[in-house]
PDB file with one MODEL, atoms N, CA, C and O in Angstrom:
MODEL        1
ATOM      1  N   MET A   1       0.690  -1.168   0.060  1.00  0.00           N
ATOM      2  CA  MET A   1      -0.059  -0.136   0.162  1.00  0.00           C
ATOM      3  C   MET A   1       0.893   1.248  -0.075  1.00  0.00           C
ATOM      4  O   MET A   1       0.634   1.958  -1.047  1.00  0.00           O
ATOM      5  N   PRO A   2       1.958   1.596   0.804  1.00  0.00           N
ATOM      6  CA  PRO A   2       2.656   2.527   0.753  1.00  0.00           C
ATOM      7  C   PRO A   2       3.440   2.784  -0.652  1.00  0.00           C
ATOM      8  O   PRO A   2       3.698   3.899  -1.105  1.00  0.00           O
ATOM      9  N   LEU A   3       3.707   1.770  -1.139  1.00  0.00           N
ATOM     10  CA  LEU A   3       4.447   1.901  -2.459  1.00  0.00           C
ATOM     11  C   LEU A   3       3.435   2.358  -3.371  1.00  0.00           C
ATOM     12  O   LEU A   3       3.914   2.884  -4.375  1.00  0.00           O
ATOM     13  N   LEU A   4       1.951   2.309  -3.317  1.00  0.00           N
ATOM     14  CA  LEU A   4       1.225   2.990  -4.283  1.00  0.00           C
ATOM     15  C   LEU A   4       1.081   4.462  -3.995  1.00  0.00           C
ATOM     16  O   LEU A   4       0.917   5.318  -4.865  1.00  0.00           O
ATOM     17  N   LEU A   5       1.162   4.705  -2.578  1.00  0.00           N
ATOM     18  CA  LEU A   5       1.212   6.298  -2.313  1.00  0.00           C
ATOM     19  C   LEU A   5       2.168   7.213  -2.945  1.00  0.00           C
ATOM     20  O   LEU A   5       1.889   8.325  -3.392  1.00  0.00           O
ATOM     21  N   VAL A   6       3.734   6.447  -2.942  1.00  0.00           N
ATOM     22  CA  VAL A   6       4.653   7.441  -3.355  1.00  0.00           C
ATOM     23  C   VAL A   6       4.453   7.910  -4.751  1.00  0.00           C
ATOM     24  O   VAL A   6       4.916   8.993  -5.109  1.00  0.00           O
ATOM     25  N   PRO A   7       3.741   7.091  -5.604  1.00  0.00           N
ATOM     26  CA  PRO A   7       3.924   7.737  -7.023  1.00  0.00           C
ATOM     27  C   PRO A   7       2.720   8.302  -7.180  1.00  0.00           C
ATOM     28  O   PRO A   7       2.647   8.911  -8.247  1.00  0.00           O
ATOM     29  N   LEU A   8       1.572   8.342  -6.413  1.00  0.00           N
ATOM     30  CA  LEU A   8       0.499   9.301  -6.448  1.00  0.00           C
ATOM     31  C   LEU A   8       0.993  10.453  -5.786  1.00  0.00           C
ATOM     32  O   LEU A   8       0.907  11.478  -6.462  1.00  0.00           O
ATOM     33  N   LEU A   9       1.577  10.599  -4.451  1.00  0.00           N
ATOM     34  CA  LEU A   9       2.231  11.780  -4.028  1.00  0.00           C
ATOM     35  C   LEU A   9       3.030  12.794  -5.165  1.00  0.00           C
ATOM     36  O   LEU A   9       2.807  13.997  -5.299  1.00  0.00           O
ATOM     37  N   PHE A  10       3.889  12.088  -5.840  1.00  0.00           N
ATOM     38  CA  PHE A  10       4.945  12.753  -6.836  1.00  0.00           C
ATOM     39  C   PHE A  10       3.762  13.278  -8.038  1.00  0.00           C
ATOM     40  O   PHE A  10       3.860  14.417  -8.494  1.00  0.00           O
ATOM     41  N   LEU A  11       2.813  12.482  -8.432  1.00  0.00           N
ATOM     42  CA  LEU A  11       1.916  13.134  -9.281  1.00  0.00           C
ATOM     43  C   LEU A  11       1.275  14.310  -9.038  1.00  0.00           C
ATOM     44  O   LEU A  11       1.275  15.278  -9.799  1.00  0.00           O
ATOM     45  N   VAL A  12       0.670  14.227  -7.872  1.00  0.00           N
ATOM     46  CA  VAL A  12      -0.068  15.387  -7.199  1.00  0.00           C
ATOM     47  C   VAL A  12       0.921  16.657  -7.085  1.00  0.00           C
ATOM     48  O   VAL A  12       0.608  17.787  -7.460  1.00  0.00           O
ATOM     49  N   ALA A  13       2.163  16.305  -6.513  1.00  0.00           N
ATOM     50  CA  ALA A  13       3.210  17.511  -6.449  1.00  0.00           C
ATOM     51  C   ALA A  13       3.522  18.181  -7.914  1.00  0.00           C
ATOM     52  O   ALA A  13       3.548  19.402  -8.067  1.00  0.00           O
ATOM     53  N   LEU A  14       3.718  17.398  -8.799  1.00  0.00           N
ATOM     54  CA  LEU A  14       4.273  17.525 -10.004  1.00  0.00           C
ATOM     55  C   LEU A  14       3.034  18.157 -11.120  1.00  0.00           C
ATOM     56  O   LEU A  14       3.249  18.518 -12.277  1.00  0.00           O
ATOM     57  N   SER A  15       1.932  18.164 -10.523  1.00  0.00           N
ATOM     58  CA  SER A  15       0.796  18.542 -11.530  1.00  0.00           C
ATOM     59  C   SER A  15       0.791  19.918 -11.374  1.00  0.00           C
ATOM     60  O   SER A  15       0.241  20.451 -12.338  1.00  0.00           O
ATOM     61  N   GLY A  16       1.239  20.816 -10.424  1.00  0.00           N
ATOM     62  CA  GLY A  16       1.426  22.185 -10.513  1.00  0.00           C
ATOM     63  C   GLY A  16       2.269  22.392 -11.198  1.00  0.00           C
ATOM     64  O   GLY A  16       1.955  23.143 -12.121  1.00  0.00           O
ATOM     65  N   CYS A  17       3.694  21.925 -11.191  1.00  0.00           N
ATOM     66  CA  CYS A  17       4.758  22.306 -11.896  1.00  0.00           C
ATOM     67  C   CYS A  17       4.474  22.186 -13.549  1.00  0.00           C
ATOM     68  O   CYS A  17       4.863  22.951 -14.431  1.00  0.00           O
ATOM     69  N   ILE A  18       3.937  21.375 -13.629  1.00  0.00           N
ATOM     70  CA  ILE A  18       3.411  20.725 -15.022  1.00  0.00           C
ATOM     71  C   ILE A  18       2.451  21.920 -15.734  1.00  0.00           C
ATOM     72  O   ILE A  18       2.720  22.491 -16.791  1.00  0.00           O
ATOM     73  N   ALA A  19       1.451  22.116 -15.023  1.00  0.00           N
ATOM     74  CA  ALA A  19       0.519  23.183 -15.093  1.00  0.00           C
ATOM     75  C   ALA A  19       1.144  24.659 -15.313  1.00  0.00           C
ATOM     76  O   ALA A  19       0.745  25.399 -16.212  1.00  0.00           O
ATOM     77  N   ARG A  20       1.922  24.927 -14.618  1.00  0.00           N
ATOM     78  CA  ARG A  20       2.984  26.392 -14.874  1.00  0.00           C
ATOM     79  C   ARG A  20       3.597  26.504 -15.751  1.00  0.00           C
ATOM     80  O   ARG A  20       3.635  27.497 -16.477  1.00  0.00           O
ATOM     81  N   THR A  21       4.359  25.262 -15.897  1.00  0.00           N
ATOM     82  CA  THR A  21       5.209  25.297 -17.163  1.00  0.00           C
ATOM     83  C   THR A  21       4.369  25.216 -18.491  1.00  0.00           C
ATOM     84  O   THR A  21       4.675  25.793 -19.535  1.00  0.00           O
ATOM     85  N   ALA A  22       3.485  24.577 -18.340  1.00  0.00           N
ATOM     86  CA  ALA A  22       2.530  25.007 -19.512  1.00  0.00           C
ATOM     87  C   ALA A  22       1.779  26.110 -19.827  1.00  0.00           C
ATOM     88  O   ALA A  22       1.261  26.405 -20.904  1.00  0.00           O
ATOM     89  N   ALA A  23       1.774  26.776 -18.616  1.00  0.00           N
ATOM     90  CA  ALA A  23       1.368  28.309 -18.738  1.00  0.00           C
ATOM     91  C   ALA A  23       2.244  29.212 -19.346  1.00  0.00           C
ATOM     92  O   ALA A  23       1.909  30.030 -20.203  1.00  0.00           O
ATOM     93  N   ASP A  24       3.425  29.049 -18.875  1.00  0.00           N
ATOM     94  CA  ASP A  24       4.424  29.659 -19.095  1.00  0.00           C
ATOM     95  C   ASP A  24       4.861  29.395 -20.491  1.00  0.00           C
ATOM     96  O   ASP A  24       5.432  30.360 -21.000  1.00  0.00           O
ATOM     97  N   ILE A  25       4.745  28.352 -21.239  1.00  0.00           N
ATOM     98  CA  ILE A  25       4.912  27.999 -22.667  1.00  0.00           C
ATOM     99  C   ILE A  25       3.806  28.596 -23.581  1.00  0.00           C
ATOM    100  O   ILE A  25       4.072  28.991 -24.716  1.00  0.00           O
ATOM    101  N   VAL A  26       2.535  28.649 -23.040  1.00  0.00           N
ATOM    102  CA  VAL A  26       1.481  29.354 -23.958  1.00  0.00           C
ATOM    103  C   VAL A  26       1.742  30.630 -23.829  1.00  0.00           C
ATOM    104  O   VAL A  26       1.569  31.147 -24.933  1.00  0.00           O
ATOM    105  N   THR A  27       2.180  31.669 -22.795  1.00  0.00           N
ATOM    106  CA  THR A  27       2.355  32.911 -22.674  1.00  0.00           C
ATOM    107  C   THR A  27       3.527  33.338 -23.257  1.00  0.00           C
ATOM    108  O   THR A  27       3.656  34.511 -23.606  1.00  0.00           O
ATOM    109  N   LEU A  28       4.450  32.468 -23.410  1.00  0.00           N
ATOM    110  CA  LEU A  28       5.589  32.994 -23.888  1.00  0.00           C
ATOM    111  C   LEU A  28       5.621  33.814 -25.213  1.00  0.00           C
ATOM    112  O   LEU A  28       6.129  34.930 -25.329  1.00  0.00           O
ATOM    113  N   PRO A  29       5.022  33.118 -26.166  1.00  0.00           N
ATOM    114  CA  PRO A  29       5.068  33.926 -27.420  1.00  0.00           C
ATOM    115  C   PRO A  29       4.219  35.628 -27.429  1.00  0.00           C
ATOM    116  O   PRO A  29       4.401  36.574 -28.195  1.00  0.00           O
ATOM    117  N   VAL A  30       3.452  35.514 -26.469  1.00  0.00           N
ATOM    118  CA  VAL A  30       2.721  37.142 -26.148  1.00  0.00           C
ATOM    119  C   VAL A  30       3.825  37.922 -25.401  1.00  0.00           C
ATOM    120  O   VAL A  30       4.169  39.059 -25.726  1.00  0.00           O
ATOM    121  N   LYS A  31       4.330  37.255 -24.421  1.00  0.00           N
ATOM    122  CA  LYS A  31       5.399  38.168 -24.011  1.00  0.00           C
ATOM    123  C   LYS A  31       6.514  38.588 -24.953  1.00  0.00           C
ATOM    124  O   LYS A  31       6.837  39.773 -25.037  1.00  0.00           O
ATOM    125  N   ALA A  32       7.018  37.778 -25.557  1.00  0.00           N
ATOM    126  CA  ALA A  32       7.871  37.870 -26.773  1.00  0.00           C
ATOM    127  C   ALA A  32       7.426  39.063 -27.525  1.00  0.00           C
ATOM    128  O   ALA A  32       8.178  40.018 -27.717  1.00  0.00           O
ATOM    129  N   ALA A  33       6.287  39.015 -27.925  1.00  0.00           N
ATOM    130  CA  ALA A  33       5.825  40.063 -28.955  1.00  0.00           C
ATOM    131  C   ALA A  33       5.684  41.225 -28.222  1.00  0.00           C
ATOM    132  O   ALA A  33       6.082  42.258 -28.761  1.00  0.00           O
ATOM    133  N   GLY A  34       5.178  41.294 -27.045  1.00  0.00           N
ATOM    134  CA  GLY A  34       5.030  42.635 -26.203  1.00  0.00           C
ATOM    135  C   GLY A  34       6.408  43.266 -26.118  1.00  0.00           C
ATOM    136  O   GLY A  34       6.579  44.463 -26.345  1.00  0.00           O
ATOM    137  N   ALA A  35       7.330  42.483 -25.804  1.00  0.00           N
ATOM    138  CA  ALA A  35       8.804  43.162 -25.674  1.00  0.00           C
ATOM    139  C   ALA A  35       9.238  43.442 -27.219  1.00  0.00           C
ATOM    140  O   ALA A  35      10.118  44.266 -27.465  1.00  0.00           O
ATOM    141  N   GLY A  36       8.704  42.858 -28.045  1.00  0.00           N
ATOM    142  CA  GLY A  36       9.665  43.422 -29.415  1.00  0.00           C
ATOM    143  C   GLY A  36       8.867  44.708 -29.765  1.00  0.00           C
ATOM    144  O   GLY A  36       9.501  45.710 -30.097  1.00  0.00           O
ATOM    145  N   VAL A  37       7.403  44.736 -29.705  1.00  0.00           N
ATOM    146  CA  VAL A  37       6.753  46.141 -29.579  1.00  0.00           C
ATOM    147  C   VAL A  37       7.247  47.187 -28.704  1.00  0.00           C
ATOM    148  O   VAL A  37       7.419  48.338 -29.106  1.00  0.00           O
ATOM    149  N   ASP A  38       7.482  46.807 -27.503  1.00  0.00           N
ATOM    150  CA  ASP A  38       8.171  47.892 -26.781  1.00  0.00           C
ATOM    151  C   ASP A  38       9.492  48.226 -27.313  1.00  0.00           C
ATOM    152  O   ASP A  38       9.912  49.375 -27.174  1.00  0.00           O
ATOM    153  N   ALA A  39      10.084  47.465 -27.821  1.00  0.00           N
ATOM    154  CA  ALA A  39      11.559  47.796 -28.051  1.00  0.00           C
ATOM    155  C   ALA A  39      11.522  49.003 -29.405  1.00  0.00           C
ATOM    156  O   ALA A  39      12.359  49.898 -29.525  1.00  0.00           O
ATOM    157  N   VAL A  40      10.604  48.822 -30.144  1.00  0.00           N
ATOM    158  CA  VAL A  40      10.408  49.521 -31.647  1.00  0.00           C
ATOM    159  C   VAL A  40       9.593  50.642 -31.256  1.00  0.00           C
ATOM    160  O   VAL A  40       9.675  51.598 -32.026  1.00  0.00           O
ATOM    161  N   THR A  41       8.979  50.753 -30.461  1.00  0.00           N
ATOM    162  CA  THR A  41       7.860  52.021 -30.338  1.00  0.00           C
ATOM    163  C   THR A  41       8.415  53.036 -29.028  1.00  0.00           C
ATOM    164  O   THR A  41       9.040  52.685 -28.027  1.00  0.00           O
ATOM    165  N   THR A  42       8.020  54.204 -29.361  1.00  0.00           N
ATOM    166  CA  THR A  42       8.575  55.142 -28.233  1.00  0.00           C
ATOM    167  C   THR A  42       7.195  55.570 -27.686  1.00  0.00           C
ATOM    168  O   THR A  42       6.295  55.922 -28.448  1.00  0.00           O
ATOM    169  N   SER A  43       7.054  55.531 -26.366  1.00  0.00           N
ATOM    170  CA  SER A  43       5.735  55.928 -25.568  1.00  0.00           C
ATOM    171  C   SER A  43       5.983  57.656 -25.690  1.00  0.00           C
ATOM    172  O   SER A  43       6.918  58.216 -26.264  1.00  0.00           O
ATOM    173  N   GLN A  44       5.060  58.165 -25.103  1.00  0.00           N
ATOM    174  CA  GLN A  44       4.889  59.580 -25.347  1.00  0.00           C
ATOM    175  C   GLN A  44       5.767  60.290 -24.177  1.00  0.00           C
ATOM    176  O   GLN A  44       6.301  61.388 -24.339  1.00  0.00           O
ATOM    177  N   ASP A  45       5.865  59.411 -22.787  1.00  0.00           N
ATOM    178  CA  ASP A  45       6.675  60.293 -21.874  1.00  0.00           C
ATOM    179  C   ASP A  45       8.087  60.148 -22.378  1.00  0.00           C
ATOM    180  O   ASP A  45       8.793  61.143 -22.210  1.00  0.00           O
ATOM    181  N   GLU A  46       8.679  59.024 -23.008  1.00  0.00           N
ATOM    182  CA  GLU A  46       9.739  59.270 -23.990  1.00  0.00           C
ATOM    183  C   GLU A  46      10.115  59.874 -24.805  1.00  0.00           C
ATOM    184  O   GLU A  46      11.306  60.182 -24.862  1.00  0.00           O
ATOM    185  N   ALA A  47       9.006  60.345 -25.939  1.00  0.00           N
ATOM    186  CA  ALA A  47       9.005  61.226 -26.832  1.00  0.00           C
ATOM    187  C   ALA A  47       9.137  62.648 -26.086  1.00  0.00           C
ATOM    188  O   ALA A  47      10.018  63.409 -26.486  1.00  0.00           O
ATOM    189  N   ASP A  48       8.431  62.982 -25.184  1.00  0.00           N
ATOM    190  CA  ASP A  48       8.511  64.246 -24.655  1.00  0.00           C
ATOM    191  C   ASP A  48       9.713  64.562 -23.875  1.00  0.00           C
ATOM    192  O   ASP A  48      10.032  65.748 -23.784  1.00  0.00           O
ATOM    193  N   ARG A  49      10.621  63.410 -23.141  1.00  0.00           N
ATOM    194  CA  ARG A  49      11.653  63.342 -22.377  1.00  0.00           C
ATOM    195  C   ARG A  49      12.743  63.787 -23.568  1.00  0.00           C
ATOM    196  O   ARG A  49      13.645  64.607 -23.394  1.00  0.00           O
ATOM    197  N   ASN A  50      12.506  63.168 -24.649  1.00  0.00           N
ATOM    198  CA  ASN A  50      13.812  63.172 -26.112  1.00  0.00           C
ATOM    199  C   ASN A  50      13.706  64.857 -26.251  1.00  0.00           C
ATOM    200  O   ASN A  50      14.637  65.660 -26.201  1.00  0.00           O
ATOM    201  N   ARG A  51      12.347  65.112 -26.432  1.00  0.00           N
ATOM    202  CA  ARG A  51      12.317  66.566 -27.126  1.00  0.00           C
ATOM    203  C   ARG A  51      12.774  67.538 -26.188  1.00  0.00           C
ATOM    204  O   ARG A  51      13.509  68.452 -26.564  1.00  0.00           O
ATOM    205  N   GLY A  52      12.348  67.410 -24.809  1.00  0.00           N
ATOM    206  CA  GLY A  52      12.852  68.186 -23.799  1.00  0.00           C
ATOM    207  C   GLY A  52      14.593  68.398 -23.978  1.00  0.00           C
ATOM    208  O   GLY A  52      15.201  69.468 -23.953  1.00  0.00           O
ATOM    209  N   ARG A  53      15.023  67.339 -24.121  1.00  0.00           N
ATOM    210  CA  ARG A  53      16.702  67.247 -24.163  1.00  0.00           C
ATOM    211  C   ARG A  53      17.126  67.734 -25.408  1.00  0.00           C
ATOM    212  O   ARG A  53      18.259  68.209 -25.483  1.00  0.00           O
ATOM    213  N   GLU A  54      16.337  67.692 -26.488  1.00  0.00           N
ATOM    214  CA  GLU A  54      16.928  68.431 -27.678  1.00  0.00           C
ATOM    215  C   GLU A  54      16.800  69.870 -27.803  1.00  0.00           C
ATOM    216  O   GLU A  54      17.645  70.568 -28.365  1.00  0.00           O
ATOM    217  N   ILE A  55      15.856  70.255 -27.335  1.00  0.00           N
ATOM    218  CA  ILE A  55      15.648  71.726 -27.046  1.00  0.00           C
ATOM    219  C   ILE A  55      16.449  72.583 -25.927  1.00  0.00           C
ATOM    220  O   ILE A  55      16.684  73.790 -25.984  1.00  0.00           O
ATOM    221  N   ARG A  56      16.755  71.826 -25.060  1.00  0.00           N
ATOM    222  CA  ARG A  56      18.010  72.299 -24.083  1.00  0.00           C
ATOM    223  C   ARG A  56      19.345  72.169 -24.834  1.00  0.00           C
ATOM    224  O   ARG A  56      20.236  73.012 -24.736  1.00  0.00           O
ATOM    225  N   ARG A  57      19.411  71.297 -25.427  1.00  0.00           N
ATOM    226  CA  ARG A  57      20.708  71.093 -26.481  1.00  0.00           C
ATOM    227  C   ARG A  57      20.762  72.187 -27.404  1.00  0.00           C
ATOM    228  O   ARG A  57      21.777  72.884 -27.393  1.00  0.00           O
ATOM    229  N   GLN A  58      19.749  72.473 -28.272  1.00  0.00           N
ATOM    230  CA  GLN A  58      19.658  73.858 -28.984  1.00  0.00           C
ATOM    231  C   GLN A  58      19.851  74.982 -28.343  1.00  0.00           C
ATOM    232  O   GLN A  58      20.590  75.855 -28.799  1.00  0.00           O
ATOM    233  N   GLU A  59      18.988  75.144 -26.812  1.00  0.00           N
ATOM    234  CA  GLU A  59      19.357  76.479 -26.383  1.00  0.00           C
ATOM    235  C   GLU A  59      20.800  76.784 -25.950  1.00  0.00           C
ATOM    236  O   GLU A  59      21.310  77.902 -26.013  1.00  0.00           O
ATOM    237  N   GLU A  60      21.518  75.457 -25.417  1.00  0.00           N
ATOM    238  CA  GLU A  60      22.750  75.670 -25.002  1.00  0.00           C
ATOM    239  C   GLU A  60      23.531  76.073 -26.165  1.00  0.00           C
ATOM    240  O   GLU A  60      24.206  77.102 -26.153  1.00  0.00           O
ATOM    241  N   ARG A  61      23.458  75.298 -27.160  1.00  0.00           N
ATOM    242  CA  ARG A  61      24.367  75.838 -28.728  1.00  0.00           C
ATOM    243  C   ARG A  61      24.241  77.271 -28.890  1.00  0.00           C
ATOM    244  O   ARG A  61      25.159  78.074 -29.056  1.00  0.00           O
ATOM    245  N   ALA A  62      22.938  77.511 -28.820  1.00  0.00           N
ATOM    246  CA  ALA A  62      22.528  79.262 -29.213  1.00  0.00           C
ATOM    247  C   ALA A  62      23.119  79.997 -28.053  1.00  0.00           C
ATOM    248  O   ALA A  62      23.646  81.075 -28.328  1.00  0.00           O
ATOM    249  N   ALA A  63      23.124  79.639 -26.909  1.00  0.00           N
ATOM    250  CA  ALA A  63      23.770  80.505 -25.758  1.00  0.00           C
ATOM    251  C   ALA A  63      25.384  80.705 -26.382  1.00  0.00           C
ATOM    252  O   ALA A  63      25.869  81.801 -26.665  1.00  0.00           O
ATOM    253  N   ARG A  64      26.120  79.311 -26.529  1.00  0.00           N
ATOM    254  CA  ARG A  64      27.565  79.439 -26.891  1.00  0.00           C
ATOM    255  C   ARG A  64      27.713  80.233 -27.943  1.00  0.00           C
ATOM    256  O   ARG A  64      28.728  80.915 -27.805  1.00  0.00           O
ATOM    257  N   GLU A  65      27.024  80.493 -29.155  1.00  0.00           N
ATOM    258  CA  GLU A  65      26.934  81.170 -30.232  1.00  0.00           C
ATOM    259  C   GLU A  65      26.806  82.615 -29.827  1.00  0.00           C
ATOM    260  O   GLU A  65      27.652  83.425 -30.206  1.00  0.00           O
ATOM    261  N   ARG A  66      25.747  82.993 -29.043  1.00  0.00           N
ATOM    262  CA  ARG A  66      25.708  84.246 -28.649  1.00  0.00           C
ATOM    263  C   ARG A  66      26.893  84.814 -27.765  1.00  0.00           C
ATOM    264  O   ARG A  66      27.301  85.975 -27.751  1.00  0.00           O
ATOM    265  N   ALA A  67      27.377  83.681 -26.994  1.00  0.00           N
ATOM    266  CA  ALA A  67      28.793  84.277 -26.215  1.00  0.00           C
ATOM    267  C   ALA A  67      30.026  84.447 -26.813  1.00  0.00           C
ATOM    268  O   ALA A  67      30.903  85.227 -26.442  1.00  0.00           O
ATOM    269  N   ARG A  68      30.070  83.554 -27.921  1.00  0.00           N
ATOM    270  CA  ARG A  68      31.200  83.822 -29.364  1.00  0.00           C
ATOM    271  C   ARG A  68      31.120  85.023 -30.166  1.00  0.00           C
ATOM    272  O   ARG A  68      32.133  85.571 -30.601  1.00  0.00           O
ATOM    273  N   ASN A  69      29.693  85.542 -30.422  1.00  0.00           N
ATOM    274  CA  ASN A  69      29.706  86.196 -31.387  1.00  0.00           C
ATOM    275  C   ASN A  69      29.501  87.652 -30.493  1.00  0.00           C
ATOM    276  O   ASN A  69      29.670  88.768 -30.984  1.00  0.00           O
ATOM    277  N   ALA A  70      29.211  87.459 -29.467  1.00  0.00           N
ATOM    278  CA  ALA A  70      29.246  88.810 -28.305  1.00  0.00           C
ATOM    279  C   ALA A  70      30.437  89.706 -28.669  1.00  0.00           C
ATOM    280  O   ALA A  70      31.444  89.048 -28.930  1.00  0.00           O
ATOM    281  N   PRO A  71      30.556  90.789 -28.740  1.00  0.00           N
ATOM    282  CA  PRO A  71      31.675  91.642 -28.561  1.00  0.00           C
ATOM    283  C   PRO A  71      32.435  91.682 -27.117  1.00  0.00           C
ATOM    284  O   PRO A  71      31.710  91.676 -26.122  1.00  0.00           O
ATOM    285  N   ASP A  72      33.616  91.716 -26.966  1.00  0.00           N
ATOM    286  CA  ASP A  72      34.193  91.818 -25.708  1.00  0.00           C
ATOM    287  C   ASP A  72      34.291  92.987 -25.306  1.00  0.00           C
ATOM    288  O   ASP A  72      34.632  93.885 -26.076  1.00  0.00           O
ATOM    289  N   ASP A  73      33.997  93.216 -23.959  1.00  0.00           N
ATOM    290  CA  ASP A  73      34.296  94.737 -23.465  1.00  0.00           C
ATOM    291  C   ASP A  73      35.571  94.937 -23.017  1.00  0.00           C
ATOM    292  O   ASP A  73      35.917  96.049 -22.617  1.00  0.00           O
TER     293      ASP A  73
ENDMDL
END
């Protein structure tokens, strides 16, 4: 009788692992596609941040140019 219980306990214990693995396999393509879309697209927050950086760089270049062209006193 105890010999019959051991395989049943293993079966019950492994069923959760098997179910989790099956769920991971099923969701893997969705996660991969989502990661690919995230890699090639820019969010609005990222676009705003990048635009702000570019504006600051332009302002810094303009300030350096004005300082270079300003007559020395």
